[in-house]
C-alpha positions in Angstrom: 0.4 -0.2 0.1 3.0 2.2 0.9 4.3 2.1 -2.8 1.1 2.8 -4.4 0.8 5.7 -2.4 4.2 6.7 -3.3 3.8 6.3 -6.9 1.0 8.5 -7.2 2.1 11.1 -5.3 5.4 11.1 -7.4 3.7 10.6 -10.7 1.0 13.6 -9.4 4.0 16.0 -8.9 5.7 14.5 -12.0 2.8 15.1 -14.0 1.9 18.5 -13.2 4.9 19.8 -14.5 4.0 18.9 -18.5 1.7 22.0 -18.7 3.2 24.5 -21.0 3.3 28.0 -19.6 0.7 29.5 -21.8 -2.1 27.0 -21.3 -4.9 28.4 -19.3 -5.5 25.4 -16.9 -8.6 23.6 -18.4 -7.1 20.5 -17.7 -4.8 20.0 -14.9 -2.9 16.3 -13.8 -2.8 12.9 -15.5 -4.9 13.9 -18.6 -2.6 17.1 -19.9 0.9 14.5 -20.3 1.6 13.4 -24.0 0.2 10.5 -25.6 4.3 9.8 -26.3 5.3 10.5 -22.9 2.8 8.6 -21.3 3.7 5.5 -23.7 7.9 5.9 -22.4 6.2 5.7 -19.0 3.9 3.1 -20.2 6.9 0.9 -20.9 9.3 2.1 -18.5 6.2 0.4 -15.9 3.4 -0.4 -17.7 1.1 -1.5 -14.6 1.9 1.3 -12.8 1.2 3.4 -14.8 -1.9 2.4 -16.8 -3.3 2.3 -13.0 -3.0 6.0 -12.8 -3.6 7.2 -16.0 -7.0 4.8 -15.4 -7.8 6.5 -12.7 -7.6 9.9 -14.4 -9.4 9.2 -16.6 -12.0 7.5 -14.7 -12.3 10.9 -12.4 -12.5 12.6 -15.9 -14.9 10.6 -17.0 -17.5 10.6 -14.1 -17.3 14.4 -14.0 -18.6 14.5 -17.3 -21.2 12.2 -16.7 -22.3 14.5 -13.6 -22.0 18.1 -16.0 -24.0 16.4 -19.3 -27.4 15.7 -19.7 -27.1 12.6 -21.3 -25.2 10.2 -18.8 -22.3 7.7 -20.3 -22.4 4.2 -18.8 -18.9 4.1 -17.1 -19.2 0.3 -17.2 -20.5 -0.1 -20.5 -17.1 -1.8 -21.7 -14.7 -3.8 -19.6 -11.9 -2.2 -17.9 -9.2 -3.8 -20.0 -11.1 -2.9 -22.8 -11.2 1.0 -22.1 -7.2 0.4 -20.6 -6.4 -1.3 -24.1 -8.6 1.9 -26.5 -6.1 4.5 -24.5 -3.3 3.1 -25.3 -4.1 2.1 -28.8 -5.1 5.8 -29.4 -2.2 7.0 -27.9 0.3 4.6 -29.6 -1.2 6.6 -33.1 -0.9 10.1 -32.0 2.1 10.3 -29.9 1.7 14.4 -30.1 -2.0 14.3 -28.6 -2.6 14.5 -24.5 -3.8 11.4 -23.4 -7.8 13.4 -21.9 -8.0 13.5 -25.5 -7.5 9.1 -25.3 -9.6 9.4 -22.4 -12.4 11.8 -23.8 -12.7 9.5 -26.9 -13.3 6.5 -25.0 -16.1 8.4 -23.1 -17.9 9.7 -26.7 -17.5 5.5 -28.1 -18.8 4.2 -24.2 -22.6 3.4 -24.5 -25.4 5.2 -22.8 -26.7 4.9 -19.8 
């Protein structure tokens, strides 16, 4: 448990440093990381990297569900499929931010 907490704290500090100076701060945390950087982190530590970014993704998608009139079924795809979709999206678009990959998962989930 201590290892997980240490990783999350370290990763959150690292992820917050990726925002560019001109960005207004509409996306914070792991979602702002580029897909290319996500891929590098995934190669070095697949399980922890994927868990960290997916935890951020769940929070982001849950927030969208609260803000939107038509809700999505966040369990409409198995978790493994959602994680794989994020990886595949990022593999094809290394310059995109992770939030774009997560948004693509959200957009493709079935309505609730």
